[in-house]
C-alpha positions in Angstrom: -101.2 96.0 171.6 -99.5 92.6 171.6 -98.6 91.0 168.2 -98.3 87.2 167.8 -95.1 85.9 166.6 -95.5 82.8 164.4 -91.9 81.8 164.0 -88.5 83.3 165.0 -85.1 82.7 163.3 -82.4 81.6 165.7 -80.2 84.5 165.0 -82.9 87.1 165.6 -83.7 85.2 168.7 -80.2 85.5 169.9 -79.9 89.0 169.1 -83.0 90.0 171.0 -81.6 89.7 174.5 -82.8 91.2 177.5 -81.5 94.9 177.9 -80.8 95.5 174.3 -82.2 98.3 172.3 -83.5 98.0 168.6 -83.9 100.7 166.1 -86.2 100.7 163.3 -84.4 101.2 159.9 -87.4 101.3 157.7 -90.1 99.1 155.9 -91.7 97.9 152.8 -95.3 96.5 152.4 -94.4 93.1 153.8 -91.3 93.8 156.2 -90.1 96.1 158.8 -86.2 96.1 159.3 -84.5 96.5 162.7 -80.9 97.2 163.8 -79.5 95.6 166.8 -75.8 96.1 167.9 -74.8 96.6 164.1 -76.8 93.6 162.8 -80.1 93.5 160.9 -83.2 91.6 161.4 -86.8 92.0 159.9 -90.2 91.5 160.9 -92.5 89.9 158.0 -95.7 88.6 157.4 -97.2 84.9 157.3 -95.9 83.4 154.1 -92.6 85.0 154.0 -89.6 82.8 153.8 -88.1 81.9 156.8 -84.5 83.0 157.5 -82.3 83.2 160.6 -82.8 86.9 160.8 -86.8 86.8 160.2 -89.5 87.1 162.8 -92.9 86.0 161.3 -95.5 88.0 162.7 -99.3 88.1 162.4 -99.2 92.0 161.5 -96.6 94.4 161.2 -96.4 96.7 163.9 -96.9 100.7 163.5 -93.4 101.4 164.5 -92.0 104.8 162.7 -88.6 104.9 161.2 -85.7 105.5 163.6 -87.7 104.8 166.9 -86.0 102.8 169.5 -87.5 99.8 171.1 -86.7 98.1 174.3 -86.1 94.4 174.8 -87.1 92.5 177.9 -87.6 88.8 178.3 -89.7 87.7 175.5 -90.8 91.1 174.5 -90.0 93.6 171.8 -91.9 97.1 172.5 -92.6 100.6 172.4 -95.4 102.6 173.5 -97.6 101.6 170.5 -97.1 97.9 169.9 -95.4 94.9 171.5 -94.2 91.7 170.3 -94.1 88.5 172.3 -92.2 85.4 171.0 -93.2 82.1 172.4 -93.1 80.8 169.1 -90.8 78.1 167.5 -87.3 79.1 166.9 -86.3 78.2 163.1 -82.8 76.9 162.9 -81.1 76.8 159.5 -80.6 73.4 157.8 -76.9 74.4 156.9 -76.8 72.0 154.1 -73.2 70.7 152.9 -73.3 69.6 149.3 -70.9 67.7 147.3 -68.5 68.5 144.4 -70.1 66.0 141.9 -73.0 67.7 140.4 -74.3 66.5 137.0 -73.4 69.3 134.5 -76.3 67.9 132.0 -78.7 68.2 134.7 -77.3 71.7 135.7 -77.5 72.7 131.9 -80.8 72.0 131.8 -81.7 73.7 134.7 -79.9 77.0 133.4 -81.9 76.7 130.3 -85.2 76.9 132.2 -83.9 80.1 133.7 -82.6 81.6 130.8 -86.0 84.0 130.4 -85.8 85.0 134.2 -82.0 85.7 134.0 -82.4 88.4 131.0 -83.2 90.8 133.9 -79.6 90.5 135.1 -78.1 91.9 131.8 -80.9 94.5 131.6 -80.3 96.0 135.1 -76.7 95.4 135.7 -73.4 96.6 133.7 -72.8 94.2 130.9 -69.0 94.2 131.3 -69.4 93.3 135.1 -72.0 90.5 134.3 -69.6 89.1 131.4 -66.3 89.4 133.9 -68.3 87.5 136.5 -69.4 84.7 134.2 -65.7 84.3 133.1 -64.3 84.6 136.5 -66.4 81.7 137.8 -64.5 79.3 135.5 -60.9 81.2 135.6 -60.7 81.4 139.5 -60.0 85.2 139.9 -63.5 85.6 141.2 -63.2 87.9 144.4 -61.7 90.8 142.4 -64.8 90.8 140.2 -67.2 90.5 143.2 -65.6 93.3 144.9 -66.1 95.5 141.5 -69.9 94.6 141.9 -70.7 95.5 145.5 -73.4 97.9 145.7 -74.4 98.0 142.0 -77.8 97.8 140.7 -81.6 98.4 142.0 -83.2 97.0 145.0 -83.4 97.1 148.7 -80.3 94.6 148.6 -78.5 95.8 145.3 -78.9 93.3 142.4 -75.2 92.7 142.1 -75.1 92.0 146.0 -77.8 89.3 145.4 -75.7 87.8 142.7 -72.5 87.9 145.1 -74.7 86.3 147.8 -75.7 83.6 145.7 -72.3 82.8 144.5 -70.9 82.9 148.2 -73.8 80.6 149.3 -73.0 78.1 146.3 -69.2 78.2 147.2 -70.1 77.4 150.8 -72.2 74.2 149.9 -69.8 72.6 147.6 -67.1 72.2 150.3 -65.1 74.9 149.1 -63.3 76.8 151.6 -64.1 80.4 151.4 -63.3 81.4 155.2 -60.2 83.0 154.0 -62.0 86.0 151.9 -59.5 88.7 152.5 -60.4 91.6 154.5 -60.2 94.3 151.6 -63.4 92.6 150.2 -65.3 93.1 153.7 -64.0 96.8 154.1 -65.2 97.5 150.5 -68.5 95.7 151.3 -69.1 98.1 154.4 -68.2 101.1 152.2 -70.2 100.4 149.3 -73.2 98.8 150.1 -76.2 98.7 152.6 -76.1 97.4 156.4 -78.7 94.9 155.5 -76.8 93.6 152.4 -73.6 93.4 154.4 -75.2 91.2 157.0 -76.5 88.9 154.4 -73.5 88.7 152.3 -71.7 87.6 155.5 -74.4 85.1 156.1 -74.2 83.8 152.6 -70.3 83.4 152.9 -71.1 81.1 156.0 -73.7 78.9 154.0 -76.8 80.7 155.7 -79.7 81.9 153.6 -83.4 82.0 153.2 -85.3 78.5 153.5 -86.2 78.3 149.7 -82.5 78.6 148.7 -81.5 75.6 151.0 -84.2 73.5 149.6 -83.2 74.6 145.9 -79.7 73.3 146.9 -80.9 70.1 148.0 -82.7 69.4 144.9 -79.6 70.6 142.7 -77.3 68.1 144.6 -80.0 65.2 144.3 -81.1 65.8 140.8 -84.6 66.3 141.6 -85.8 68.2 138.5 -89.6 68.9 139.8 -88.3 70.1 143.4 -85.7 72.4 141.5 -88.7 74.0 139.6 -90.7 74.2 142.7 -88.1 75.8 145.0 -86.7 78.0 142.2 -90.1 79.5 141.9 -90.1 80.2 145.6 -86.7 81.9 145.4 -88.2 84.1 142.7 -90.8 85.6 145.2 -87.9 86.9 147.4 -88.1 90.7 146.8 -88.2 92.7 143.4 -85.0 91.3 142.2 -83.4 89.5 145.0 -84.5 85.9 143.9 -83.4 86.3 140.4 -79.8 87.5 141.5 -79.4 84.6 144.1 -80.4 82.0 141.5 -78.0 83.4 138.8 -75.1 83.5 141.2 -75.6 80.1 142.8 -76.2 78.4 139.5 -73.2 80.1 137.8 -71.0 78.6 140.3 -72.5 75.1 140.5 -72.3 74.9 136.7 -68.7 75.9 136.8 -67.8 73.5 139.3 -69.6 70.6 137.6 -68.0 71.5 134.2 -64.6 71.4 135.8 -65.4 68.2 137.3 -66.6 66.8 133.9 -63.3 68.2 132.2 -61.0 66.3 134.8 -62.9 63.2 134.3 -65.2 63.3 137.1 -68.0 60.5 136.9 -71.6 62.2 136.1 -74.5 61.1 138.0 -77.1 59.4 135.9 -80.2 62.1 135.4 
């Protein structure tokens, strides 16, 4: 039975080229995960966040785990269900931010998030959380990120979500992070899931779910109402994913803003 595709991310679209095979990795109540040539993409239901790896569908197909699917032109199918995509291709905004973020504004945003962030210290090793918060100011960040890989609960481990938020934030303040050493990526492959590895790679290049882009835009423009709206949308991502992403991203942006303030950077009026 054909299933209607409402939107497809540009990376998912490029992965599903004719002649390839996809394997079902598993599913949750709202998503079904596939692997294609070592890359992960997912099908999710209407109302889910847009993402370069996401395919938004009218219903989830009845494909069992480990089953193989064939890709033909505009079709992904097995003997039970078929997807046909003639929907719009969603392309990432790929925002570049700026280094001059208002520290006063960010302190206000972080204070609003304090109740949410209590989950981080409850679910993760407190020493690692403390070391992470210190490292965002001291500059020795990547050794701490390596130690966190694969730590915590969730389909994508919670510490990976924090790391992903940090990588996304770094990529959006014109900070060069292309030279992340290969040891980090080797350890990521060994210590976390295929899905989490793919997402960390995306975050390091400035890619993420749509609400995270719009949250970043609101942070850079100082639009408090928009910050609160998009933060609430991020917190809907997974069980703990949104909390980790917000904590990681705001930690980096706050450190950047406060460093700029110390060095006499001009602060935008709130």
